[in-house]
N, C-alpha and C positions, 0 to 999 in steps of 0.2 A: 279818440282820447288816448294820450300817452300817460299812463299812470305815473304820477310823481310822488306817490305815497307808498307805504308798505302794503303788502297783501292783506294784512290784518285790518288796517284802516280802510282799505278798499272794500273788504267784505262787510265791515260794519256800516260803511256809507251806503252800500247797496241795500242793506237791511232797512235803513231809514228811508231811502228812496222808495222802496217797494211799499212801505207803510204809508208814505205821504200820497201815493197815487190813488185816484178814485175812478176817473173816466166813466161817468154815468152814461147809460144808453140815452141818446138824445132824441127828442121829438120836437115838433114845431112849437115855437114859443112866441111870446109877445115882444121879447127884448133880449138881445145879446149884450152882456156886460163884460167888457175887457178890462181887467185889472192892470193898471200901469206898472211898469217895472223896467229893469235894464234889458229885458229880453223882447226884442221886437218880433220874435216868432209868435208871440201871443197875438199881436195885431194881425199878422199873416193868417193865423188860424181863425180869428174873428171874421176877416174878409172872406175866407174860404167858406165858412158856415153861412155867411150872408148870401153868397152867390149860390149856395145849395138850397136857398129858400127857407132856412131854419127860422129866421125872423126878419122883419122888415126894417129894423133899426138896430144900431149898435151904439151903446153908451160906453165911452172910454173914460175911465176915472183915474186920477192920480196927479199930484203936484210933484213931489219928490219924496224920497224916503232914505232908508239907511244905505242903499246901494246906488242911488241915482243922483245925488246932489252934484250939480254941475255937469251931468252927463249929456243932457240935451240942451239945445238953445232955449227951449221953453219948458213947459211942463211935460210930464210923462203922457198925460192925456192928449196933449197937442201933438206930440211926436207920434203916438200911436194913430191918431186921426190922420196925420199926414201920410203915414205908411199905408193906411187903408185906402186913402184917396188914390195913391199911386197904383193900388190894386183894383181900381175902378169901382170902389164904393162911392156912390154919389154923396155930395155935401148934405143934401136934405135927409139922408138916412143916418147921419152921424150926430150924436149928442156928446158934449164935452163937459165933464165935471173936473175942474182943475185945482181942487183944494185938498183932496185927501192925501194924507202922509203915511197911512198904514192900512192894513186890510180891513180893520174894523171901520175906519172912516170911509174906505171904498164902499163898503156895504151900506152904511148909514146915509151917506150923501147920495148914493145912487138911488136908494129907496125914496129919499126926499124928492129927487128929480123925476123919478118914474111915477110916483103917486100910486093911487089905488088901481090904475088901469092895468098894470102889469100883474097878471095872474100866474104866469109861468115864465121864468127867466132861465137863461143859460149863462153861467159864469165861466169865463175863459181866463185862465191864469197860467202861471208856469207849472210844469208837471209836479214839482216838489212843493208847491204851495196849495195843491188842491184840497187836501184834508183840512188845512187851516182855514181856507176860504169856506169850505162846507160848514165847519164848526161855527164860524162867524155869522154866516147867513142864517143858520138855524136859530141862533141866539138873538140876532138883531133884526131879522125880517122873517119871523116865524110863520106867517100866514101865506107867504108866497111859495109856489112850487119851484124849487131851485134845482137845476141840474148843473153839475160841475164837470168841466173838461179842461183840456190843455192841448198844446201842440203835441203831435204824436212823436215825441222825441225820446230816444233811448237814453239810458243813464250814460252810456259811453259818449254820446253826442251832445249832452247838455252843456258841458264846459266849453268855453270859447277862449280865444287868446286874451280878450279883455276881462273875462270872468273865469279864471281857471278852476280846476278841481278843488283846490284848497278852500277857495271862497264858497263853493257850493256846499262843501261839508260843514263849514262854519254856519252857513245859512240853515241847513237842515237841522243841525243840532239846536240852534237858537229857536227855530220854529217849534220843535218838539217841546222845549222848555215852556214856550208860550201856551202850548196846548195843556200843559200841566197847571200853569199859574192862572190863566185867564178865565176859566169858568167861575172861579170864586169872585171875580170882578164883574161878571156879567157880560164879558166880551165874547165868549164862545160857549158852546155847550160842552159838557164833559164827554170825553171819549175814553174807551178802554184802550190801554196801551199794553200790547203783549209783552211778556217777559223778555223775549228775544230782542225786541225793540228797545226796551229799557236797558238791557245789558249792553247793546250796541251804543246807546247814548252815553252811558257811564264810561265805557271804554274810550270813546272819542273825546269826551271832556278831559279824561286823564291824559290823553295824547296831545292835549293842547288846543283842541278845536272848540274854544269857548269865547271867541271874539264877538259873537252875536247874542250872547246870553244877556 
């Protein structure tokens, strides 16, 4: 990653990034759920976990959202499923949920498809949306044992040519705002936000990183 922002912005962004990470210790599960997005590395990680024997099925969920409108020829879920098939995941191990447009819907619609059979699930998402996914599943699928993980991507390597650092910072700021706002609406559980993270958030908003609020 070639920094295109000031050192102060970069430091604040790293603070948010570190807060958003979870990376649960994984164990064998009934289902892997891949949350659709602009980042096909999530599909790669789902396929990797499948081949490691973590679960016998993968459910890909996603229509389109704030960052993917028009990105793929079809839905996020279909694009992720196609990627997984390229990585030798068999058709009969893949489920597709093609309607969700945000993380809350990803969780609700996946729960409806999986039913009561799923007792333990592994949610795979982008590194910087792990905490938001955790908060959503705890609020909207409280009785399932949910483990949250992501591609093993460093902060420096997360931006791409199509999705540069500035967009990543906007996204992380917006997701933190949702962690603040959504518990009152029942979309997520409440989480404690450290003062250092709140300070980094306020600084980045003042610096103009508010397009995803």
